[in-house]
N, C-alpha and C positions, 0 to 999 in steps of 0.2 A: 596486638595482632601477631600471629605466629610468623616466624622468620620465613618459612616456606611460602606462605601466602604473600608476604611482602616482596619476596623475590619474584613471584609470579606476576604481581602487579607491576613491578619494574620491567618485567619481560614484555609487557604490552607496548612499551615504548622502544623496543629493540629494533635495530635496522633490518634484521632478517625477518621476512614474513613467516617462515616456518617456526621461528622462535616465538613470534607473537601468537601464532596459532596454538602452539603448545601452552603458552601462558594463559590464553583465553580458556582453553580446556581445563587447566588446573583451577583457575578462578571459578569457572562454572561448576566444577566438581565440588569445590568447597562450599558453594552457595552461601557465602557469608554476606549478609546485607550491608556490611560496611564497605563492600567493594562496588556497590551500585554506581556511585558517582564516577569512579574511575572507568567503569565499563561504558557508561553513557558518553563520557568525555572522549574515549577512544573511538567509539562509533562515529563521532562527528568528523574525525580526521583520517580514519583508517582507509588506505587506498585499495586494499585487496578485498575483492568480494568474498572469498572463502573465509578470510579472517573476520570480516564483518558478520558473516553468517554464524560463526562460532561465538562472537560477542553477543549476538542476539540470543543464541541458545543459553549462554551464561546468564543473561538478564532474565530470561523466562524462568530460570530455576530460582530466582530471587523471590521473596514474598511480594505479591502484587501490591500490598499496602505500602511497601517501600518504593517499588519501581514506578508504579503508575503515576503518582504525582510528579516525580522527577522527569519522566518522559513527557508528560503533558507540558511541563515547563519548557522542555526542549523544543516543543512545537512552535514557540515564539522566536526561535533563533533566526538570525540573519543568514546563517549557513544553510544552503539547500540540502547538503548531505545530512546535516544534523536533523533537519525537519523530516527528511525522507526516512532516515534510519529509526527515528523515534516512532513514526507512524507504522513502519514495518514491524517494529518490536511490539507495539500496542496490538497490532493485528494478530500476532502470535500469542500474546498473553490472553487476549479475548475478554478482558474485563470491561463490561459495559459502562462502568463508572467513567470511563474515558470518553464516552460518546459525545458529550457536550463540547469537548475540545476539538472535535473533527469539524471544523467550521467551513462555511461556504468559501472563505478565503483560501483554505487549504485544498478544498475540492476543485477549485478553479485556479490553483497556483500557477504562475507563469512558467515555472520549471516543470517540464514533463515528468521527470522522475519523482518529484514531490507529489504531483497530481496523481500519478499512477498509484503511489503508495497510499495516498489518501483514499482513493477509490476502493482499494483492497481492504483497508482498515474499516472504512465506512460500512461495507456490506457485512463485515463480521460483527461490528459493534452496534449497528442500528437497532433500536428497540422495536418490540412488536408493534405493528401498525405504522411504523415510520417509513416503510419502503416507498410509498407513493411520493411523499415529500422529498425523500432523498433522490428518487428517480427524476423529479422535476429539476433538481439542481444538476444532476448528471447530464440531463438532456441538453443543457446549455453548452456542453463540451463535445457534443456529437460533431464529427467532421474534423476534429482537432488532430494535428500532428501526423506522424508517419504511421506505418502499419502496426508497429509494436504498441504505440499509444492507443490507436483505435481498437486494436484487439483487446487491450487491457480494459478499456471502457465497456466494450461489448460483454466481456466476461463478467464485469460488475453487474450489468443489467441482468444477465442470465442467472447469476447467483441470487439476485433479489426475487426472481420468479415471476409468475404470471401477473402479480399485482402491478407490474410496471408496463404491461401491454398497452393500456390506454395512452400512456405518455409516449411510447414509441409510435403508436398509430398517428398521433398528432404530429410528431416530428417527421414522420414519413411523408407529410404534405408540406414540409418547409420549403420556402422559395429558394433557399440556398442549395444547389445541387449536392455539394459535399455532405451537408447535414442530412439531406434526404437519402442519399445513398447509404450512409452509415446507419441511419435508423432502419431502413429496409433490411440491410444485412443483419443487423442485430435482432430484428423480428424473426428472421429465418433461423438464427442460432437459438433464439428463445424456444422456437417450435421444435428444433432438432439440435440439442446441445452437442451432439457427437459430430455434427457436420463441421467441416473445416471453415475457417474464417475467409480464406481466399475464395472458396466455393460460394460462400454467402455473398461476398462482394460481387462476384460474377453474376449471381442471380439478381442482385440489386441493380446492376447495370442493365441486365436484360429487361427487367421490369420497367426501368426508367425509359429505356429506348422504345419499349412497346407501349408506353403510356399507361 
């Protein structure tokens, strides 16, 4: 391995975030498959979002036949950040061979960041005809978490398209108020994707009050 690339890989461990960012850029520019393991390992522990984003870019530049199996393996990690970053990177690569690895366990992960990453990856990787089954799993998460998490789930439903409408209609009659509200709001977004989520929630509340 060239000395410059070795130095760049060493830079991924530097104490300065700006140095790590430059190192990730250099490694990504080189696009050497031998760097994949180091990039994935750094994703698991990198504290800075903008550096993680560059690490993901560097991994996307690697051959998918090299990175995808390694990222799929990382989905079994005990580290929430490693699972989340692997899912995020798989969503950016977009190779549907990774689809079987986006399990129900990841889609319902107890960690909100992992679950959100799984939802985003799933809508990118789901095979043709798989949207209704995926929507049925996603529906079990309606009403979950704070505004950011609920918005992320709604966006996943919207990305799947009209095929998911029957699942949302069923959830809109759920006995749990939070689930019902989230389902109705997501239905509104499905009809009008340009509407804001907070508006959709207000509409859902109005509908629920009005019966």
